[in-house]
MARMAR-748965 format. One record per atom (N, C-alpha, C): residue number from 1; residue in one letter; atom name; x, y, z. Coordinates in Angstrom, 2 decimals, padded with zeros to 5 digits, always signed. Layout:
<atom><num>NUM</num><residu>A</residu><atome>CA</atome><east>X</east><north>Y</north><up>Z</up></atom>
...
! end
This chain:
<atom><num>1</num><residu>M</residu><atome>N</atome><east>-026.79</east><north>+001.75</north><up>+018.53</up></atom>
<atom><num>1</num><residu>M</residu><atome>CA</atome><east>-026.48</east><north>+000.77</north><up>+019.56</up></atom>
<atom><num>1</num><residu>M</residu><atome>C</atome><east>-025.18</east><north>+001.15</north><up>+020.28</up></atom>
<atom><num>2</num><residu>G</residu><atome>N</atome><east>-024.72</east><north>+002.40</north><up>+020.10</up></atom>
<atom><num>2</num><residu>G</residu><atome>CA</atome><east>-023.54</east><north>+002.84</north><up>+020.81</up></atom>
<atom><num>2</num><residu>G</residu><atome>C</atome><east>-022.24</east><north>+002.68</north><up>+020.05</up></atom>
<atom><num>3</num><residu>N</residu><atome>N</atome><east>-022.29</east><north>+002.15</north><up>+018.84</up></atom>
<atom><num>3</num><residu>N</residu><atome>CA</atome><east>-021.07</east><north>+001.97</north><up>+018.07</up></atom>
<atom><num>3</num><residu>N</residu><atome>C</atome><east>-021.01</east><north>+003.04</north><up>+016.98</up></atom>
<atom><num>4</num><residu>A</residu><atome>N</atome><east>-020.62</east><north>+004.24</north><up>+017.38</up></atom>
<atom><num>4</num><residu>A</residu><atome>CA</atome><east>-020.63</east><north>+005.40</north><up>+016.48</up></atom>
<atom><num>4</num><residu>A</residu><atome>C</atome><east>-019.71</east><north>+005.23</north><up>+015.29</up></atom>
<atom><num>5</num><residu>S</residu><atome>N</atome><east>-018.54</east><north>+004.64</north><up>+015.49</up></atom>
<atom><num>5</num><residu>S</residu><atome>CA</atome><east>-017.61</east><north>+004.50</north><up>+014.38</up></atom>
<atom><num>5</num><residu>S</residu><atome>C</atome><east>-018.16</east><north>+003.54</north><up>+013.32</up></atom>
<atom><num>6</num><residu>R</residu><atome>N</atome><east>-018.83</east><north>+002.48</north><up>+013.74</up></atom>
<atom><num>6</num><residu>R</residu><atome>CA</atome><east>-019.43</east><north>+001.56</north><up>+012.77</up></atom>
<atom><num>6</num><residu>R</residu><atome>C</atome><east>-020.57</east><north>+002.25</north><up>+012.02</up></atom>
<atom><num>7</num><residu>A</residu><atome>N</atome><east>-021.38</east><north>+003.03</north><up>+012.74</up></atom>
<atom><num>7</num><residu>A</residu><atome>CA</atome><east>-022.48</east><north>+003.75</north><up>+012.10</up></atom>
<atom><num>7</num><residu>A</residu><atome>C</atome><east>-021.95</east><north>+004.71</north><up>+011.05</up></atom>
<atom><num>8</num><residu>E</residu><atome>N</atome><east>-020.90</east><north>+005.46</north><up>+011.40</up></atom>
<atom><num>8</num><residu>E</residu><atome>CA</atome><east>-020.33</east><north>+006.41</north><up>+010.44</up></atom>
<atom><num>8</num><residu>E</residu><atome>C</atome><east>-019.74</east><north>+005.67</north><up>+009.24</up></atom>
<atom><num>9</num><residu>D</residu><atome>N</atome><east>-019.15</east><north>+004.51</north><up>+009.48</up></atom>
<atom><num>9</num><residu>D</residu><atome>CA</atome><east>-018.61</east><north>+003.69</north><up>+008.39</up></atom>
<atom><num>9</num><residu>D</residu><atome>C</atome><east>-019.73</east><north>+003.28</north><up>+007.44</up></atom>
<atom><num>10</num><residu>L</residu><atome>N</atome><east>-020.86</east><north>+002.86</north><up>+007.98</up></atom>
<atom><num>10</num><residu>L</residu><atome>CA</atome><east>-022.00</east><north>+002.46</north><up>+007.15</up></atom>
<atom><num>10</num><residu>L</residu><atome>C</atome><east>-022.57</east><north>+003.65</north><up>+006.38</up></atom>
<atom><num>11</num><residu>V</residu><atome>N</atome><east>-022.65</east><north>+004.81</north><up>+007.02</up></atom>
<atom><num>11</num><residu>V</residu><atome>CA</atome><east>-023.17</east><north>+006.00</north><up>+006.35</up></atom>
<atom><num>11</num><residu>V</residu><atome>C</atome><east>-022.25</east><north>+006.37</north><up>+005.18</up></atom>
<atom><num>12</num><residu>Q</residu><atome>N</atome><east>-020.96</east><north>+006.28</north><up>+005.37</up></atom>
<atom><num>12</num><residu>Q</residu><atome>CA</atome><east>-020.02</east><north>+006.62</north><up>+004.29</up></atom>
<atom><num>12</num><residu>Q</residu><atome>C</atome><east>-020.18</east><north>+005.69</north><up>+003.09</up></atom>
<atom><num>13</num><residu>R</residu><atome>N</atome><east>-020.60</east><north>+004.46</north><up>+003.33</up></atom>
<atom><num>13</num><residu>R</residu><atome>CA</atome><east>-020.86</east><north>+003.54</north><up>+002.21</up></atom>
<atom><num>13</num><residu>R</residu><atome>C</atome><east>-022.07</east><north>+003.97</north><up>+001.39</up></atom>
<atom><num>14</num><residu>L</residu><atome>N</atome><east>-022.97</east><north>+004.71</north><up>+002.01</up></atom>
<atom><num>14</num><residu>L</residu><atome>CA</atome><east>-024.17</east><north>+005.17</north><up>+001.31</up></atom>
<atom><num>14</num><residu>L</residu><atome>C</atome><east>-023.92</east><north>+006.39</north><up>+000.43</up></atom>
<atom><num>15</num><residu>M</residu><atome>N</atome><east>-022.79</east><north>+007.03</north><up>+000.63</up></atom>
<atom><num>15</num><residu>M</residu><atome>CA</atome><east>-022.50</east><north>+008.25</north><up>-000.10</up></atom>
<atom><num>15</num><residu>M</residu><atome>C</atome><east>-022.18</east><north>+007.95</north><up>-001.56</up></atom>
<atom><num>16</num><residu>P</residu><atome>N</atome><east>-022.54</east><north>+008.81</north><up>-002.48</up></atom>
<atom><num>16</num><residu>P</residu><atome>CA</atome><east>-022.90</east><north>+010.20</north><up>-002.30</up></atom>
<atom><num>16</num><residu>P</residu><atome>C</atome><east>-024.37</east><north>+010.41</north><up>-001.92</up></atom>
<atom><num>17</num><residu>G</residu><atome>N</atome><east>-025.13</east><north>+009.36</north><up>-001.75</up></atom>
<atom><num>17</num><residu>G</residu><atome>CA</atome><east>-026.50</east><north>+009.51</north><up>-001.27</up></atom>
<atom><num>17</num><residu>G</residu><atome>C</atome><east>-027.48</east><north>+010.00</north><up>-002.31</up></atom>
<atom><num>18</num><residu>D</residu><atome>N</atome><east>-027.19</east><north>+009.77</north><up>-003.58</up></atom>
<atom><num>18</num><residu>D</residu><atome>CA</atome><east>-028.07</east><north>+010.31</north><up>-004.61</up></atom>
<atom><num>18</num><residu>D</residu><atome>C</atome><east>-029.06</east><north>+009.28</north><up>-005.17</up></atom>
<atom><num>19</num><residu>S</residu><atome>N</atome><east>-028.98</east><north>+008.03</north><up>-004.73</up></atom>
<atom><num>19</num><residu>S</residu><atome>CA</atome><east>-029.97</east><north>+007.04</north><up>-005.17</up></atom>
<atom><num>19</num><residu>S</residu><atome>C</atome><east>-031.32</east><north>+007.41</north><up>-004.56</up></atom>
<atom><num>20</num><residu>Y</residu><atome>N</atome><east>-032.39</east><north>+007.06</north><up>-005.27</up></atom>
<atom><num>20</num><residu>Y</residu><atome>CA</atome><east>-033.73</east><north>+007.42</north><up>-004.80</up></atom>
<atom><num>20</num><residu>Y</residu><atome>C</atome><east>-033.96</east><north>+006.86</north><up>-003.39</up></atom>
<atom><num>21</num><residu>G</residu><atome>N</atome><east>-034.44</east><north>+007.70</north><up>-002.51</up></atom>
<atom><num>21</num><residu>G</residu><atome>CA</atome><east>-034.75</east><north>+007.31</north><up>-001.14</up></atom>
<atom><num>21</num><residu>G</residu><atome>C</atome><east>-033.60</east><north>+007.50</north><up>-000.17</up></atom>
<atom><num>22</num><residu>M</residu><atome>N</atome><east>-032.39</east><north>+007.55</north><up>-000.69</up></atom>
<atom><num>22</num><residu>M</residu><atome>CA</atome><east>-031.22</east><north>+007.69</north><up>+000.17</up></atom>
<atom><num>22</num><residu>M</residu><atome>C</atome><east>-031.22</east><north>+009.02</north><up>+000.94</up></atom>
<atom><num>23</num><residu>P</residu><atome>N</atome><east>-031.55</east><north>+010.16</north><up>+000.30</up></atom>
<atom><num>23</num><residu>P</residu><atome>CA</atome><east>-031.57</east><north>+011.41</north><up>+001.07</up></atom>
<atom><num>23</num><residu>P</residu><atome>C</atome><east>-032.57</east><north>+011.38</north><up>+002.22</up></atom>
<atom><num>24</num><residu>L</residu><atome>N</atome><east>-033.70</east><north>+010.75</north><up>+002.03</up></atom>
<atom><num>24</num><residu>L</residu><atome>CA</atome><east>-034.69</east><north>+010.66</north><up>+003.12</up></atom>
<atom><num>24</num><residu>L</residu><atome>C</atome><east>-034.10</east><north>+009.87</north><up>+004.29</up></atom>
<atom><num>25</num><residu>G</residu><atome>N</atome><east>-033.48</east><north>+008.76</north><up>+004.00</up></atom>
<atom><num>25</num><residu>G</residu><atome>CA</atome><east>-032.86</east><north>+007.95</north><up>+005.06</up></atom>
<atom><num>25</num><residu>G</residu><atome>C</atome><east>-031.76</east><north>+008.71</north><up>+005.78</up></atom>
<atom><num>26</num><residu>L</residu><atome>N</atome><east>-030.95</east><north>+009.44</north><up>+005.03</up></atom>
<atom><num>26</num><residu>L</residu><atome>CA</atome><east>-029.87</east><north>+010.21</north><up>+005.65</up></atom>
<atom><num>26</num><residu>L</residu><atome>C</atome><east>-030.42</east><north>+011.39</north><up>+006.45</up></atom>
<atom><num>27</num><residu>C</residu><atome>N</atome><east>-031.51</east><north>+011.97</north><up>+005.98</up></atom>
<atom><num>27</num><residu>C</residu><atome>CA</atome><east>-032.18</east><north>+013.02</north><up>+006.75</up></atom>
<atom><num>27</num><residu>C</residu><atome>C</atome><east>-032.61</east><north>+012.48</north><up>+008.11</up></atom>
<atom><num>28</num><residu>L</residu><atome>N</atome><east>-033.25</east><north>+011.33</north><up>+008.12</up></atom>
<atom><num>28</num><residu>L</residu><atome>CA</atome><east>-033.69</east><north>+010.72</north><up>+009.37</up></atom>
<atom><num>28</num><residu>L</residu><atome>C</atome><east>-032.50</east><north>+010.38</north><up>+010.28</up></atom>
<atom><num>29</num><residu>Y</residu><atome>N</atome><east>-031.46</east><north>+009.83</north><up>+009.70</up></atom>
<atom><num>29</num><residu>Y</residu><atome>CA</atome><east>-030.27</east><north>+009.46</north><up>+010.45</up></atom>
<atom><num>29</num><residu>Y</residu><atome>C</atome><east>-029.68</east><north>+010.67</north><up>+011.17</up></atom>
<atom><num>30</num><residu>Y</residu><atome>N</atome><east>-029.47</east><north>+011.75</north><up>+010.43</up></atom>
<atom><num>30</num><residu>Y</residu><atome>CA</atome><east>-028.85</east><north>+012.93</north><up>+011.04</up></atom>
<atom><num>30</num><residu>Y</residu><atome>C</atome><east>-029.81</east><north>+013.63</north><up>+012.01</up></atom>
<atom><num>31</num><residu>W</residu><atome>N</atome><east>-031.10</east><north>+013.56</north><up>+011.75</up></atom>
<atom><num>31</num><residu>W</residu><atome>CA</atome><east>-032.06</east><north>+014.14</north><up>+012.69</up></atom>
<atom><num>31</num><residu>W</residu><atome>C</atome><east>-032.02</east><north>+013.40</north><up>+014.02</up></atom>
<atom><num>32</num><residu>I</residu><atome>N</atome><east>-031.96</east><north>+012.07</north><up>+013.96</up></atom>
<atom><num>32</num><residu>I</residu><atome>CA</atome><east>-031.88</east><north>+011.26</north><up>+015.18</up></atom>
<atom><num>32</num><residu>I</residu><atome>C</atome><east>-030.61</east><north>+011.60</north><up>+015.97</up></atom>
<atom><num>33</num><residu>L</residu><atome>N</atome><east>-029.53</east><north>+011.88</north><up>+015.24</up></atom>
<atom><num>33</num><residu>L</residu><atome>CA</atome><east>-028.28</east><north>+012.25</north><up>+015.91</up></atom>
<atom><num>33</num><residu>L</residu><atome>C</atome><east>-028.33</east><north>+013.67</north><up>+016.48</up></atom>
<atom><num>34</num><residu>G</residu><atome>N</atome><east>-029.34</east><north>+014.43</north><up>+016.10</up></atom>
<atom><num>34</num><residu>G</residu><atome>CA</atome><east>-029.44</east><north>+015.81</north><up>+016.57</up></atom>
<atom><num>34</num><residu>G</residu><atome>C</atome><east>-028.66</east><north>+016.79</north><up>+015.72</up></atom>
<atom><num>35</num><residu>E</residu><atome>N</atome><east>-028.19</east><north>+016.35</north><up>+014.57</up></atom>
<atom><num>35</num><residu>E</residu><atome>CA</atome><east>-027.44</east><north>+017.21</north><up>+013.66</up></atom>
<atom><num>35</num><residu>E</residu><atome>C</atome><east>-028.44</east><north>+017.83</north><up>+012.67</up></atom>
<atom><num>36</num><residu>I</residu><atome>N</atome><east>-029.15</east><north>+018.83</north><up>+013.16</up></atom>
<atom><num>36</num><residu>I</residu><atome>CA</atome><east>-030.30</east><north>+019.39</north><up>+012.45</up></atom>
<atom><num>36</num><residu>I</residu><atome>C</atome><east>-029.91</east><north>+020.03</north><up>+011.12</up></atom>
<atom><num>37</num><residu>D</residu><atome>N</atome><east>-028.82</east><north>+020.77</north><up>+011.07</up></atom>
<atom><num>37</num><residu>D</residu><atome>CA</atome><east>-028.42</east><north>+021.39</north><up>+009.80</up></atom>
<atom><num>37</num><residu>D</residu><atome>C</atome><east>-028.11</east><north>+020.35</north><up>+008.74</up></atom>
<atom><num>38</num><residu>Q</residu><atome>N</atome><east>-027.39</east><north>+019.32</north><up>+009.13</up></atom>
<atom><num>38</num><residu>Q</residu><atome>CA</atome><east>-027.08</east><north>+018.26</north><up>+008.17</up></atom>
<atom><num>38</num><residu>Q</residu><atome>C</atome><east>-028.36</east><north>+017.51</north><up>+007.76</up></atom>
<atom><num>39</num><residu>A</residu><atome>N</atome><east>-029.26</east><north>+017.28</north><up>+008.70</up></atom>
<atom><num>39</num><residu>A</residu><atome>CA</atome><east>-030.54</east><north>+016.64</north><up>+008.38</up></atom>
<atom><num>39</num><residu>A</residu><atome>C</atome><east>-031.33</east><north>+017.51</north><up>+007.42</up></atom>
<atom><num>40</num><residu>A</residu><atome>N</atome><east>-031.33</east><north>+018.82</north><up>+007.63</up></atom>
<atom><num>40</num><residu>A</residu><atome>CA</atome><east>-032.06</east><north>+019.72</north><up>+006.74</up></atom>
<atom><num>40</num><residu>A</residu><atome>C</atome><east>-031.46</east><north>+019.72</north><up>+005.34</up></atom>
<atom><num>41</num><residu>D</residu><atome>N</atome><east>-030.14</east><north>+019.63</north><up>+005.24</up></atom>
<atom><num>41</num><residu>D</residu><atome>CA</atome><east>-029.50</east><north>+019.55</north><up>+003.92</up></atom>
<atom><num>41</num><residu>D</residu><atome>C</atome><east>-030.00</east><north>+018.31</north><up>+003.17</up></atom>
<atom><num>42</num><residu>W</residu><atome>N</atome><east>-030.10</east><north>+017.20</north><up>+003.87</up></atom>
<atom><num>42</num><residu>W</residu><atome>CA</atome><east>-030.60</east><north>+015.98</north><up>+003.24</up></atom>
<atom><num>42</num><residu>W</residu><atome>C</atome><east>-032.09</east><north>+016.07</north><up>+002.95</up></atom>
<atom><num>43</num><residu>A</residu><atome>N</atome><east>-032.82</east><north>+016.81</north><up>+003.77</up></atom>
<atom><num>43</num><residu>A</residu><atome>CA</atome><east>-034.25</east><north>+017.01</north><up>+003.50</up></atom>
<atom><num>43</num><residu>A</residu><atome>C</atome><east>-034.44</east><north>+017.75</north><up>+002.18</up></atom>
<atom><num>44</num><residu>V</residu><atome>N</atome><east>-033.59</east><north>+018.73</north><up>+001.93</up></atom>
<atom><num>44</num><residu>V</residu><atome>CA</atome><east>-033.66</east><north>+019.45</north><up>+000.64</up></atom>
<atom><num>44</num><residu>V</residu><atome>C</atome><east>-033.45</east><north>+018.49</north><up>-000.51</up></atom>
<atom><num>45</num><residu>K</residu><atome>N</atome><east>-032.47</east><north>+017.61</north><up>-000.38</up></atom>
<atom><num>45</num><residu>K</residu><atome>CA</atome><east>-032.20</east><north>+016.63</north><up>-001.46</up></atom>
<atom><num>45</num><residu>K</residu><atome>C</atome><east>-033.38</east><north>+015.66</north><up>-001.62</up></atom>
<atom><num>46</num><residu>A</residu><atome>N</atome><east>-034.01</east><north>+015.29</north><up>-000.50</up></atom>
<atom><num>46</num><residu>A</residu><atome>CA</atome><east>-035.18</east><north>+014.41</north><up>-000.58</up></atom>
<atom><num>46</num><residu>A</residu><atome>C</atome><east>-036.33</east><north>+015.13</north><up>-001.28</up></atom>
<atom><num>47</num><residu>M</residu><atome>N</atome><east>-036.47</east><north>+016.43</north><up>-001.03</up></atom>
<atom><num>47</num><residu>M</residu><atome>CA</atome><east>-037.50</east><north>+017.21</north><up>-001.72</up></atom>
<atom><num>47</num><residu>M</residu><atome>C</atome><east>-037.22</east><north>+017.27</north><up>-003.21</up></atom>
<atom><num>48</num><residu>E</residu><atome>N</atome><east>-035.96</east><north>+017.41</north><up>-003.57</up></atom>
<atom><num>48</num><residu>E</residu><atome>CA</atome><east>-035.59</east><north>+017.43</north><up>-004.99</up></atom>
<atom><num>48</num><residu>E</residu><atome>C</atome><east>-035.94</east><north>+016.10</north><up>-005.65</up></atom>
<atom><num>49</num><residu>Q</residu><atome>N</atome><east>-035.87</east><north>+015.01</north><up>-004.90</up></atom>
<atom><num>49</num><residu>Q</residu><atome>CA</atome><east>-036.27</east><north>+013.70</north><up>-005.42</up></atom>
<atom><num>49</num><residu>Q</residu><atome>C</atome><east>-037.78</east><north>+013.48</north><up>-005.37</up></atom>
<atom><num>50</num><residu>R</residu><atome>N</atome><east>-038.48</east><north>+014.44</north><up>-004.79</up></atom>
<atom><num>50</num><residu>R</residu><atome>CA</atome><east>-039.94</east><north>+014.34</north><up>-004.60</up></atom>
<atom><num>50</num><residu>R</residu><atome>C</atome><east>-040.33</east><north>+013.11</north><up>-003.79</up></atom>
<atom><num>51</num><residu>S</residu><atome>N</atome><east>-039.57</east><north>+012.88</north><up>-002.75</up></atom>
<atom><num>51</num><residu>S</residu><atome>CA</atome><east>-039.85</east><north>+011.77</north><up>-001.84</up></atom>
<atom><num>51</num><residu>S</residu><atome>C</atome><east>-041.16</east><north>+012.06</north><up>-001.10</up></atom>
<atom><num>52</num><residu>P</residu><atome>N</atome><east>-042.17</east><north>+011.21</north><up>-001.24</up></atom>
<atom><num>52</num><residu>P</residu><atome>CA</atome><east>-043.49</east><north>+011.51</north><up>-000.69</up></atom>
<atom><num>52</num><residu>P</residu><atome>C</atome><east>-043.54</east><north>+011.88</north><up>+000.78</up></atom>
<atom><num>53</num><residu>P</residu><atome>N</atome><east>-042.85</east><north>+011.18</north><up>+001.69</up></atom>
<atom><num>53</num><residu>P</residu><atome>CA</atome><east>-043.04</east><north>+011.54</north><up>+003.10</up></atom>
<atom><num>53</num><residu>P</residu><atome>C</atome><east>-042.26</east><north>+012.77</north><up>+003.58</up></atom>
<atom><num>54</num><residu>I</residu><atome>N</atome><east>-041.41</east><north>+013.35</north><up>+002.74</up></atom>
<atom><num>54</num><residu>I</residu><atome>CA</atome><east>-040.52</east><north>+014.39</north><up>+003.25</up></atom>
<atom><num>54</num><residu>I</residu><atome>C</atome><east>-041.28</east><north>+015.65</north><up>+003.66</up></atom>
<atom><num>55</num><residu>S</residu><atome>N</atome><east>-042.32</east><north>+016.02</north><up>+002.98</up></atom>
<atom><num>55</num><residu>S</residu><atome>CA</atome><east>-043.05</east><north>+017.23</north><up>+003.37</up></atom>
<atom><num>55</num><residu>S</residu><atome>C</atome><east>-043.65</east><north>+017.08</north><up>+004.76</up></atom>
<atom><num>56</num><residu>F</residu><atome>N</atome><east>-044.24</east><north>+015.94</north><up>+005.01</up></atom>
<atom><num>56</num><residu>F</residu><atome>CA</atome><east>-044.82</east><north>+015.67</north><up>+006.33</up></atom>
<atom><num>56</num><residu>F</residu><atome>C</atome><east>-043.73</east><north>+015.66</north><up>+007.40</up></atom>
<atom><num>57</num><residu>L</residu><atome>N</atome><east>-042.65</east><north>+014.92</north><up>+007.15</up></atom>
<atom><num>57</num><residu>L</residu><atome>CA</atome><east>-041.58</east><north>+014.82</north><up>+008.13</up></atom>
<atom><num>57</num><residu>L</residu><atome>C</atome><east>-040.91</east><north>+016.17</north><up>+008.36</up></atom>
<atom><num>58</num><residu>A</residu><atome>N</atome><east>-040.69</east><north>+016.93</north><up>+007.30</up></atom>
<atom><num>58</num><residu>A</residu><atome>CA</atome><east>-040.05</east><north>+018.24</north><up>+007.45</up></atom>
<atom><num>58</num><residu>A</residu><atome>C</atome><east>-040.89</east><north>+019.16</north><up>+008.32</up></atom>
<atom><num>59</num><residu>S</residu><atome>N</atome><east>-042.20</east><north>+019.09</north><up>+008.16</up></atom>
<atom><num>59</num><residu>S</residu><atome>CA</atome><east>-043.05</east><north>+019.97</north><up>+008.96</up></atom>
<atom><num>59</num><residu>S</residu><atome>C</atome><east>-043.02</east><north>+019.59</north><up>+010.44</up></atom>
<atom><num>60</num><residu>I</residu><atome>N</atome><east>-042.71</east><north>+018.37</north><up>+010.74</up></atom>
<atom><num>60</num><residu>I</residu><atome>CA</atome><east>-042.58</east><north>+017.92</north><up>+012.13</up></atom>
<atom><num>60</num><residu>I</residu><atome>C</atome><east>-041.17</east><north>+018.20</north><up>+012.67</up></atom>
<atom><num>61</num><residu>F</residu><atome>N</atome><east>-040.16</east><north>+017.80</north><up>+011.91</up></atom>
<atom><num>61</num><residu>F</residu><atome>CA</atome><east>-038.77</east><north>+017.86</north><up>+012.37</up></atom>
<atom><num>61</num><residu>F</residu><atome>C</atome><east>-038.20</east><north>+019.27</north><up>+012.41</up></atom>
<atom><num>62</num><residu>F</residu><atome>N</atome><east>-038.55</east><north>+020.10</north><up>+011.44</up></atom>
<atom><num>62</num><residu>F</residu><atome>CA</atome><east>-037.82</east><north>+021.35</north><up>+011.26</up></atom>
<atom><num>62</num><residu>F</residu><atome>C</atome><east>-038.63</east><north>+022.62</north><up>+011.57</up></atom>
<atom><num>63</num><residu>R</residu><atome>N</atome><east>-039.89</east><north>+022.49</north><up>+011.91</up></atom>
<atom><num>63</num><residu>R</residu><atome>CA</atome><east>-040.73</east><north>+023.67</north><up>+012.11</up></atom>
<atom><num>63</num><residu>R</residu><atome>C</atome><east>-040.15</east><north>+024.64</north><up>+013.14</up></atom>
<atom><num>64</num><residu>S</residu><atome>N</atome><east>-039.49</east><north>+024.14</north><up>+014.16</up></atom>
<atom><num>64</num><residu>S</residu><atome>CA</atome><east>-038.93</east><north>+025.02</north><up>+015.18</up></atom>
<atom><num>64</num><residu>S</residu><atome>C</atome><east>-037.46</east><north>+025.38</north><up>+014.92</up></atom>
<atom><num>65</num><residu>S</residu><atome>N</atome><east>-036.93</east><north>+024.96</north><up>+013.78</up></atom>
<atom><num>65</num><residu>S</residu><atome>CA</atome><east>-035.52</east><north>+025.27</north><up>+013.49</up></atom>
<atom><num>65</num><residu>S</residu><atome>C</atome><east>-035.42</east><north>+026.52</north><up>+012.62</up></atom>
<atom><num>66</num><residu>L</residu><atome>N</atome><east>-034.24</east><north>+027.07</north><up>+012.58</up></atom>
<atom><num>66</num><residu>L</residu><atome>CA</atome><east>-033.99</east><north>+028.24</north><up>+011.73</up></atom>
<atom><num>66</num><residu>L</residu><atome>C</atome><east>-034.08</east><north>+027.90</north><up>+010.25</up></atom>
<atom><num>67</num><residu>R</residu><atome>N</atome><east>-034.02</east><north>+026.64</north><up>+009.90</up></atom>
<atom><num>67</num><residu>R</residu><atome>CA</atome><east>-034.08</east><north>+026.22</north><up>+008.50</up></atom>
<atom><num>67</num><residu>R</residu><atome>C</atome><east>-035.51</east><north>+026.14</north><up>+007.97</up></atom>
<atom><num>68</num><residu>W</residu><atome>N</atome><east>-036.52</east><north>+026.22</north><up>+008.86</up></atom>
<atom><num>68</num><residu>W</residu><atome>CA</atome><east>-037.91</east><north>+026.03</north><up>+008.45</up></atom>
<atom><num>68</num><residu>W</residu><atome>C</atome><east>-038.37</east><north>+026.97</north><up>+007.34</up></atom>
<atom><num>69</num><residu>P</residu><atome>N</atome><east>-038.15</east><north>+028.29</north><up>+007.41</up></atom>
<atom><num>69</num><residu>P</residu><atome>CA</atome><east>-038.66</east><north>+029.16</north><up>+006.35</up></atom>
<atom><num>69</num><residu>P</residu><atome>C</atome><east>-038.18</east><north>+028.76</north><up>+004.95</up></atom>
<atom><num>70</num><residu>A</residu><atome>N</atome><east>-036.92</east><north>+028.40</north><up>+004.83</up></atom>
<atom><num>70</num><residu>A</residu><atome>CA</atome><east>-036.40</east><north>+027.99</north><up>+003.51</up></atom>
<atom><num>70</num><residu>A</residu><atome>C</atome><east>-037.01</east><north>+026.67</north><up>+003.06</up></atom>
<atom><num>71</num><residu>L</residu><atome>N</atome><east>-037.16</east><north>+025.74</north><up>+003.99</up></atom>
<atom><num>71</num><residu>L</residu><atome>CA</atome><east>-037.77</east><north>+024.45</north><up>+003.64</up></atom>
<atom><num>71</num><residu>L</residu><atome>C</atome><east>-039.24</east><north>+024.64</north><up>+003.27</up></atom>
<atom><num>72</num><residu>A</residu><atome>N</atome><east>-039.94</east><north>+025.49</north><up>+003.99</up></atom>
<atom><num>72</num><residu>A</residu><atome>CA</atome><east>-041.35</east><north>+025.75</north><up>+003.68</up></atom>
<atom><num>72</num><residu>A</residu><atome>C</atome><east>-041.50</east><north>+026.37</north><up>+002.30</up></atom>
<atom><num>73</num><residu>R</residu><atome>N</atome><east>-040.58</east><north>+027.26</north><up>+001.94</up></atom>
<atom><num>73</num><residu>R</residu><atome>CA</atome><east>-040.61</east><north>+027.85</north><up>+000.58</up></atom>
<atom><num>73</num><residu>R</residu><atome>C</atome><east>-040.40</east><north>+026.77</north><up>-000.48</up></atom>
<atom><num>74</num><residu>L</residu><atome>N</atome><east>-039.46</east><north>+025.85</north><up>-000.23</up></atom>
<atom><num>74</num><residu>L</residu><atome>CA</atome><east>-039.23</east><north>+024.77</north><up>-001.18</up></atom>
<atom><num>74</num><residu>L</residu><atome>C</atome><east>-040.46</east><north>+023.89</north><up>-001.37</up></atom>
<atom><num>75</num><residu>M</residu><atome>N</atome><east>-041.25</east><north>+023.78</north><up>-000.30</up></atom>
<atom><num>75</num><residu>M</residu><atome>CA</atome><east>-042.48</east><north>+022.98</north><up>-000.38</up></atom>
<atom><num>75</num><residu>M</residu><atome>C</atome><east>-043.66</east><north>+023.78</north><up>-000.90</up></atom>
<atom><num>76</num><residu>S</residu><atome>N</atome><east>-043.40</east><north>+025.05</north><up>-001.24</up></atom>
<atom><num>76</num><residu>S</residu><atome>CA</atome><east>-044.44</east><north>+025.96</north><up>-001.75</up></atom>
<atom><num>76</num><residu>S</residu><atome>C</atome><east>-045.59</east><north>+026.14</north><up>-000.77</up></atom>
<atom><num>77</num><residu>L</residu><atome>N</atome><east>-045.26</east><north>+026.17</north><up>+000.51</up></atom>
<atom><num>77</num><residu>L</residu><atome>CA</atome><east>-046.29</east><north>+026.41</north><up>+001.52</up></atom>
<atom><num>77</num><residu>L</residu><atome>C</atome><east>-046.67</east><north>+027.89</north><up>+001.51</up></atom>
<atom><num>78</num><residu>P</residu><atome>N</atome><east>-047.90</east><north>+028.19</north><up>+001.85</up></atom>
<atom><num>78</num><residu>P</residu><atome>CA</atome><east>-048.32</east><north>+029.59</north><up>+001.90</up></atom>
<atom><num>78</num><residu>P</residu><atome>C</atome><east>-047.51</east><north>+030.37</north><up>+002.94</up></atom>
<atom><num>79</num><residu>E</residu><atome>N</atome><east>-047.42</east><north>+031.65</north><up>+002.74</up></atom>
<atom><num>79</num><residu>E</residu><atome>CA</atome><east>-046.61</east><north>+032.52</north><up>+003.60</up></atom>
<atom><num>79</num><residu>E</residu><atome>C</atome><east>-046.95</east><north>+032.36</north><up>+005.09</up></atom>
<atom><num>80</num><residu>E</residu><atome>N</atome><east>-048.23</east><north>+032.22</north><up>+005.41</up></atom>
<atom><num>80</num><residu>E</residu><atome>CA</atome><east>-048.61</east><north>+032.10</north><up>+006.82</up></atom>
<atom><num>80</num><residu>E</residu><atome>C</atome><east>-048.15</east><north>+030.79</north><up>+007.46</up></atom>
<atom><num>81</num><residu>A</residu><atome>N</atome><east>-047.79</east><north>+029.80</north><up>+006.66</up></atom>
<atom><num>81</num><residu>A</residu><atome>CA</atome><east>-047.30</east><north>+028.53</north><up>+007.19</up></atom>
<atom><num>81</num><residu>A</residu><atome>C</atome><east>-045.78</east><north>+028.54</north><up>+007.42</up></atom>
<atom><num>82</num><residu>R</residu><atome>N</atome><east>-045.15</east><north>+029.62</north><up>+006.98</up></atom>
<atom><num>82</num><residu>R</residu><atome>CA</atome><east>-043.70</east><north>+029.69</north><up>+007.10</up></atom>
<atom><num>82</num><residu>R</residu><atome>C</atome><east>-043.35</east><north>+030.33</north><up>+008.39</up></atom>
! end
């Protein structure tokens, strides 16, 4: 809503972000902000938690990013999908 400092304040309250589901939410947050590397870092943590929607979202959000090959390997996708 245009209040970046309040948003960052709220995100800092969520840290360290290790509760179940938190990495997925932070991945979405940073992706919306356009901070793709930070979003990908949180996507990895969501994969470690085995968050069900992360594989689908990662294939949409990160397929055109430089982080895609590493994320695809983490998801055990076949080589041709990487």
